[in-house]
C-alpha positions as CSV (number, residue, x, y, z in Angstrom):
1,M,0.0,0.0,0.0
2,I,2.9,2.4,0.7
3,A,6.5,2.8,-0.4
4,S,9.2,4.4,1.7
5,H,11.9,6.6,0.2
6,R,15.2,7.2,1.9
7,G,17.1,10.4,2.0
8,V,16.7,14.1,2.6
9,T,13.6,14.2,0.3
10,G,12.4,10.8,1.5
11,G,9.2,9.9,3.0
12,F,6.2,7.7,2.2
13,S,3.9,7.5,-0.8
14,L,0.8,5.5,-1.7
15,L,1.3,2.7,-4.2
16,S,-2.4,3.1,-5.2
17,R,-4.5,6.1,-6.0
18,P,-6.2,7.5,-2.8
19,D,-9.6,7.0,-4.5
20,E,-8.9,3.3,-4.8
21,L,-8.0,2.6,-1.1
22,N,-11.0,2.2,1.1
23,I,-10.8,2.1,4.9
24,V,-11.3,-1.6,5.2
25,D,-8.2,-2.2,3.0
26,I,-6.1,0.0,5.3
27,I,-7.4,-1.4,8.6
28,T,-7.1,-5.0,7.3
29,A,-3.5,-4.4,6.1
30,I,-2.5,-3.1,9.6
31,E,-4.7,-5.1,12.0
32,G,-6.0,-8.0,10.0
33,P,-9.7,-8.8,9.4
34,I,-12.2,-6.7,11.3
35,W,-14.7,-8.5,13.5
36,L,-17.3,-6.9,15.7
37,N,-17.7,-10.1,17.6
38,S,-15.7,-13.4,17.6
39,C,-18.9,-15.2,16.6
40,V,-18.9,-13.7,13.1
41,D,-15.3,-14.7,12.4
42,P,-15.4,-17.7,10.1
43,Q,-12.1,-18.9,11.5
44,Q,-13.6,-19.2,14.9
45,P,-17.2,-20.5,14.4
46,C,-19.4,-20.2,17.4
47,A,-21.0,-23.4,18.7
48,R,-24.1,-21.4,19.7
49,Q,-24.8,-19.7,16.3
50,N,-27.6,-22.0,15.4
51,W,-29.7,-21.1,18.4
52,C,-28.3,-17.8,19.6
53,G,-30.7,-14.9,19.2
54,A,-27.9,-12.4,18.9
55,H,-25.9,-14.2,16.2
56,Q,-28.0,-12.8,13.3
57,L,-27.8,-9.3,14.8
58,W,-24.0,-9.5,14.9
59,M,-23.9,-10.8,11.3
60,E,-26.1,-7.9,10.1
61,A,-24.0,-5.4,12.1
62,Q,-20.8,-6.8,10.7
63,A,-22.1,-6.5,7.2
64,A,-23.3,-2.9,7.8
65,M,-20.0,-1.9,9.3
66,L,-18.0,-3.3,6.4
67,K,-20.3,-1.6,3.9
68,V,-19.8,1.8,5.6
69,L,-16.0,1.3,5.8
70,R,-15.8,0.1,2.2
71,G,-17.8,3.1,1.1
72,K,-15.1,5.6,2.2
73,T,-11.7,6.0,0.6
74,I,-8.6,7.9,1.6
75,A,-9.5,10.5,-1.0
76,D,-13.0,10.9,0.6
77,L,-11.4,11.4,4.1
78,A,-8.9,13.9,2.7
79,K,-11.6,15.9,1.0
80,E,-13.9,15.9,4.0
81,S,-11.0,17.0,6.3
82,A,-10.1,19.8,3.9
83,E,-13.8,20.9,3.8
84,N,-14.1,20.8,7.6
85,L,-10.9,22.7,8.0
86,A,-12.0,25.4,5.6
87,A,-15.4,25.6,7.3
88,T,-13.8,25.9,10.7
89,A,-11.5,28.7,9.5
90,A,-14.4,30.5,8.0
91,D,-16.3,30.3,11.3
92,R,-13.3,31.7,13.1
93,C,-13.0,34.6,10.7
94,R,-16.7,35.5,11.2
95,L,-16.3,35.9,14.9
96,V,-14.4,38.9,16.1
97,G,-14.8,40.0,19.6
98,G,-17.9,37.9,20.0
99,T,-19.7,39.5,17.2
100,E,-20.3,38.3,13.7
101,W,-19.0,40.0,10.6
102,S,-21.6,40.7,8.0
C-alpha cells in the first residue's frame, strides 16, 4: 500500500490512488480482518450460532460496518477533512470580539 523513500527528500507514498484505497483495505493491512464479535469470524465458528438470538444481529451489524468502511476512501477522508478545516477557518473569521462579521 505504501512505499518508503530514503534520503533528505524521502518519506512515504501511496502505491495506489487515494480513491482506490478504502478504509477496510487499510485497517485489514494493519490489523488483520475486522470482526465486531468473535462469533462472526469464520475462522472461529461459534457453537451457539444455530440457536443464539444475537448471532444474526451480529452478522447484520458486521455487514453494515463493512459496507460503511468500504464506502469511504482515503480520498474521501482527505476531501472531508479539507472541507471541515475550511469551514472551521471561515467560522473563526466571522467571529471577532464575540460579534459576527456581515
